[in-house]
C-alpha positions in Angstrom: 20.1 -61.5 -97.3 17.9 -64.1 -97.1 19.7 -66.6 -94.4 21.0 -63.3 -92.4 17.3 -61.9 -91.6 16.7 -66.1 -91.1 19.3 -65.8 -88.5 18.1 -62.2 -87.2 14.2 -63.6 -86.7 16.0 -67.1 -85.5 17.8 -65.2 -82.5 15.2 -63.1 -81.5 12.8 -65.7 -81.0 14.9 -67.6 -78.9 15.6 -64.4 -77.0 11.5 -64.3 -76.8 11.6 -67.6 -75.2 14.0 -66.9 -72.8 12.4 -63.9 -71.8 9.4 -65.1 -71.5 10.9 -68.5 -69.2 12.8 -65.7 -66.7 11.0 -62.2 -66.3 12.6 -62.5 -63.2 16.4 -62.7 -64.3 15.6 -60.3 -67.2 14.1 -58.0 -64.5 17.3 -57.8 -62.4 19.2 -57.5 -65.3 17.5 -54.4 -66.7 17.9 -52.9 -62.9 21.4 -53.6 -63.2 21.7 -51.5 -66.2 19.7 -48.6 -64.2 22.4 -48.2 -61.1 25.5 -47.9 -63.9 22.9 -44.9 -64.7 23.2 -44.1 -61.5 26.6 -44.5 -60.9 27.8 -42.4 -64.3 25.6 -39.6 -63.0 28.8 -36.6 -61.9 31.9 -39.1 -62.7 32.8 -37.9 -66.6 32.7 -35.6 -68.7 29.1 -34.9 -70.3 28.2 -37.2 -67.8 24.0 -35.9 -67.8 23.9 -37.2 -71.3 25.1 -40.4 -71.2 23.6 -41.0 -67.7 20.4 -40.2 -69.2 21.3 -42.1 -72.6 21.4 -45.3 -70.5 18.4 -45.2 -68.4 16.9 -44.7 -71.5 17.8 -47.3 -73.0 17.4 -49.4 -70.1 13.7 -48.4 -70.0 13.2 -49.0 -73.4 14.5 -52.6 -73.1 12.4 -53.3 -69.9 9.8 -52.0 -72.4 10.0 -53.7 -75.1 10.5 -57.1 -72.7 7.6 -56.1 -71.4 5.6 -56.7 -74.4 7.1 -60.1 -75.3 5.5 -61.1 -72.3 2.4 -59.8 -72.3 2.1 -60.8 -76.5 3.1 -64.3 -75.4 1.5 -64.9 -72.4 -2.1 -63.4 -73.7 -1.4 -63.7 -77.2 -2.8 -60.1 -78.2 -4.2 -59.0 -81.0 -3.2 -55.5 -82.5 -4.7 -52.2 -81.6 -4.2 -48.9 -82.0 -5.0 -47.6 -78.7 -2.3 -49.9 -77.7 0.5 -48.7 -80.2 -0.5 -45.3 -79.1 -0.1 -45.8 -75.8 3.1 -47.6 -76.9 4.5 -44.8 -78.3 3.8 -41.8 -75.3 5.6 -44.4 -73.5 8.9 -44.2 -75.7 8.2 -40.2 -75.7 8.6 -39.8 -72.0 11.5 -42.7 -71.7 13.7 -40.6 -73.9 12.4 -37.2 -73.8 14.9 -35.9 -71.2 18.0 -37.1 -73.3 16.6 -35.9 -76.7 16.2 -32.4 -74.7 20.0 -32.8 -73.6 21.4 -33.3 -76.5 19.2 -30.9 -78.7 20.3 -27.9 -75.8 24.7 -29.4 -76.8 23.9 -29.6 -80.7 21.0 -27.0 -81.1 22.2 -24.4 -78.0 19.2 -23.4 -76.3 16.8 -22.3 -79.1 16.7 -25.7 -80.7 15.7 -27.4 -77.1 13.0 -25.1 -76.8 11.5 -25.6 -80.0 12.0 -29.3 -80.0 10.4 -29.6 -75.9 7.5 -27.5 -77.5 7.3 -29.7 -80.5 7.7 -33.4 -78.7 4.6 -31.9 -76.4 2.4 -31.6 -78.4 2.4 -34.7 -79.7 2.3 -35.9 -76.3 -1.1 -33.8 -75.9 -2.5 -34.1 -79.2 -2.3 -38.6 -78.3 -3.2 -38.2 -75.3 -6.4 -36.4 -76.1 -6.7 -38.6 -79.3 -6.5 -42.0 -77.0 -9.3 -39.9 -74.3 -11.8 -38.4 -77.5 -11.4 -41.2 -79.7 -11.4 -44.7 -77.7 -13.0 -43.7 -74.7 -9.4 -44.1 -72.4 -10.0 -43.0 -69.2 -7.1 -41.5 -66.6 -3.6 -42.4 -67.9 -0.8 -43.2 -65.9 3.0 -41.5 -66.6 4.0 -43.5 -68.6 0.5 -44.7 -70.2 1.7 -48.2 -69.7 3.3 -48.9 -66.8 6.3 -51.6 -65.7 4.9 -54.9 -65.3 5.3 -56.2 -61.7 6.9 -59.6 -62.8 8.0 -61.4 -59.6 3.7 -60.9 -59.1 3.8 -62.1 -62.8 5.7 -65.2 -62.3 4.2 -66.2 -59.2 0.4 -66.3 -61.0 1.9 -67.3 -64.5 0.6 -70.8 -64.4 -2.7 -69.8 -63.4 -3.4 -66.1 -65.1 -6.0 -67.9 -68.1 -6.8 -71.2 -66.4 -10.4 -71.2 -65.0 -10.7 -70.3 -61.2 -13.5 -71.2 -59.4 -12.5 -69.7 -55.9 -13.3 -66.7 -56.4 -15.6 -64.4 -58.2 -16.2 -61.1 -58.9 -19.0 -58.4 -58.1 -20.4 -55.7 -60.8 -18.4 -52.7 -58.2 -15.0 -55.3 -59.5 -14.5 -56.1 -55.5 -13.0 -60.0 -56.2 -14.9 -62.2 -53.4 -13.4 -65.5 -52.0 -16.5 -68.3 -52.4 -17.7 -70.6 -49.8 -15.8 -73.4 -50.6 -12.2 -71.8 -50.8 -13.1 -70.4 -47.3 -13.5 -73.8 -46.0 -10.6 -75.4 -47.6 -7.4 -75.3 -45.3 -5.4 -76.1 -48.1 -7.0 -73.2 -50.2 -6.7 -70.8 -47.7 -4.1 -67.7 -48.5 -3.6 -64.3 -47.0 -3.5 -62.9 -50.7 -6.3 -61.8 -52.1 -9.0 -63.8 -54.8 -8.2 -64.0 -58.0 -10.7 -64.6 -60.9 -10.3 -66.0 -64.2 -10.8 -62.5 -65.4 -7.3 -61.9 -65.3 -4.6 -60.8 -62.8 -5.2 -58.6 -59.8 -5.6 -54.9 -61.2 -2.6 -53.9 -58.4 0.2 -56.1 -60.3 1.6 -53.0 -62.0 -1.2 -51.1 -62.4 -3.1 -53.5 -65.1 -6.4 -55.0 -65.2 -5.7 -58.2 -68.2 -8.2 -60.7 -69.1 -7.2 -64.0 -70.6 -7.6 -61.8 -74.6 -5.4 -59.3 -72.8 -7.7 -56.6 -73.0 -8.7 -54.7 -70.2 -11.9 -53.5 -68.8 -13.7 -51.1 -70.0 -14.4 -47.9 -67.9 -16.2 -44.8 -68.7 -15.4 -40.8 -67.6 -18.7 -38.2 -66.5 -19.0 -35.1 -68.1 -16.6 -33.4 -65.3 -13.8 -36.0 -64.8 -13.6 -35.8 -68.7 -12.8 -32.0 -68.6 -10.4 -33.0 -65.5 -8.4 -35.2 -67.1 -8.6 -32.7 -70.3 -7.0 -30.1 -68.3 -3.9 -32.5 -67.1 -3.3 -33.4 -71.0 -3.1 -29.8 -71.6 -1.6 -28.8 -69.0 2.0 -28.7 -70.7 1.2 -26.8 -73.5 -0.6 -24.3 -71.5 2.6 -24.2 -69.1 4.9 -23.8 -71.8 2.7 -21.0 -73.5 3.1 -18.9 -69.8 6.9 -19.2 -70.0 6.8 -17.7 -73.1 4.7 -14.8 -72.7 6.0 -14.5 -69.0 9.6 -15.6 -69.2 11.3 -18.7 -67.5 12.0 -17.0 -64.3 8.2 -15.9 -63.9 6.0 -17.5 -61.1 3.3 -16.9 -63.8 4.0 -20.4 -65.2 4.4 -22.0 -61.8 1.1 -21.0 -60.4 -1.3 -21.7 -64.1 0.9 -25.3 -63.5 -0.3 -25.4 -59.3 -4.2 -24.2 -60.4 -5.1 -26.4 -63.2 -3.7 -29.6 -61.4 -5.8 -28.4 -58.0 -8.7 -27.5 -60.5 -7.9 -31.4 -62.2 -7.9 -33.5 -59.3 -10.7 -31.7 -57.6 -12.6 -32.8 -61.0 -11.8 -36.3 -61.2 -12.2 -37.0 -57.7 -16.3 -36.7 -58.2 -17.5 -39.8 -58.8 -20.5 -39.6 -57.4 -22.0 -39.2 -61.1 -19.9 -43.0 -61.8 -18.4 -44.8 -59.3 -17.1 -47.3 -61.6 -13.9 -45.0 -61.7 -12.8 -44.9 -58.4 -11.9 -48.1 -58.1 -7.7 -50.3 -59.1 -5.5 -48.7 -61.2 -7.5 -45.8 -61.8 -7.8 -44.4 -58.2 -4.1 -45.6 -57.7 -3.0 -43.1 -61.0 -5.5 -40.5 -59.3 -3.0 -40.7 -55.6 -0.3 -41.1 -58.0 -1.3 -37.5 -58.9 -2.0 -36.1 -56.0 1.6 -37.6 -54.0 3.1 -35.6 -57.1 2.3 -32.5 -56.2 5.2 -33.0 -54.0 7.2 -32.0 -57.3 6.5 -28.3 -56.9 8.3 -27.4 -54.2 11.7 -28.9 -56.4 10.2 -26.7 -59.1 11.6 -23.0 -59.9 11.2 -20.3 -59.1 9.5 -22.4 -56.1 13.1 -24.3 -55.3 15.2 -21.3 -55.5 13.3 -19.2 -53.7 12.7 -21.5 -50.9 13.5 -25.3 -51.1 17.0 -25.1 -52.2 18.4 -23.4 -49.0 16.8 -24.9 -46.6 17.1 -28.6 -48.6 21.2 -27.6 -48.3 21.4 -27.0 -44.8 19.8 -30.3 -44.0 22.1 -32.3 -46.2 25.0 -31.0 -44.4 23.8 -31.1 -40.8 23.5 -34.6 -41.5 27.0 -35.1 -43.4 28.5 -33.3 -40.0 26.5 -35.6 -37.7 26.0 -38.8 -39.1 29.0 -41.0 -39.7 29.5 -42.1 -43.3 26.9 -40.3 -44.8 29.3 -37.0 -45.7 30.5 -39.7 -48.5 26.7 -39.5 -50.2 25.3 -36.2 -49.2 28.3 -34.0 -50.0 28.1 -35.5 -53.9 24.6 -34.9 -53.9 24.8 -31.2 -52.8 27.2 -30.7 -55.3 24.7 -32.6 -58.2 21.8 -31.4 -56.9 21.5 -28.1 -59.3 21.8 -30.3 -62.2 19.5 -32.6 -60.9 16.5 -30.0 -60.1 17.3 -28.2 -63.9 17.0 -31.6 -66.0 14.4 -33.6 -64.3 12.1 -30.6 -62.4 9.8 -29.8 -65.8 6.1 -29.3 -64.8 5.2 -30.9 -68.3 7.3 -34.1 -67.6 4.5 -35.1 -65.4 
């Protein structure tokens, strides 16, 4: 038994070394697995569950590989807040598959019980991050995928001293005069300091010890983030009271999102929040407001007919688009019912 355990450890160690040496190659394999999940949609019986299972596995595999790269390159120590973010990310990646499976095994009642349990658990963990660990605005999922192409390009310089740039207190990186004068050192890429990677690389900013810079929320922003975290539970409660076909849950959620964004945009008392990854997260939440067009009952009453009309017109007027447009029209109802829950964003 000890020999088997040692063999497994050796295999995993070799795998970690291979992932660290070939981050771009493993990214290509993960992408290929995701495309398999898209190809399965609508092609076989129970395709929704099978497709979501493959997609879930590909995301979880990518998460594991990201953690391997970060742990090996930055030698990060175990951290409670990072563990909570990891669990939240696992839930984000797997909740749709779990919901679909629960509906098939336990029916609609069991599915709704499971949905409420998952959302309650997620809300508690997110509130714990904001209140206990003083986290600021969190993306969805909390651990965003690494942009490994940029990581690979900078991996040899990630934790080495850099005298070519320095960081202001505002967070902006400025190139030094020496670096600007040297023609061999000029580049169109933004300068980086030894503090870590550019925040644009995957929405994360890691120092050489793997720790992110500290930021705080002011009172208004904390209320806004709390409203965003509680929105899933408020939405589900409203659905329980008013019914799944009512406009009330859609309206309440829409208004909560607007109020949350307005409070989070209140950056005058604390300008540091409106920088790098945090500004990116808030901007992404604004873009996600478009999803309300595809959520019931707005989708059923307004968007669906217009979207089908546009896709039909494209299929009839543009050559070869029928091969894509017609299957898409047939798959739209299942796609909308599966992925456009208000609690998934």
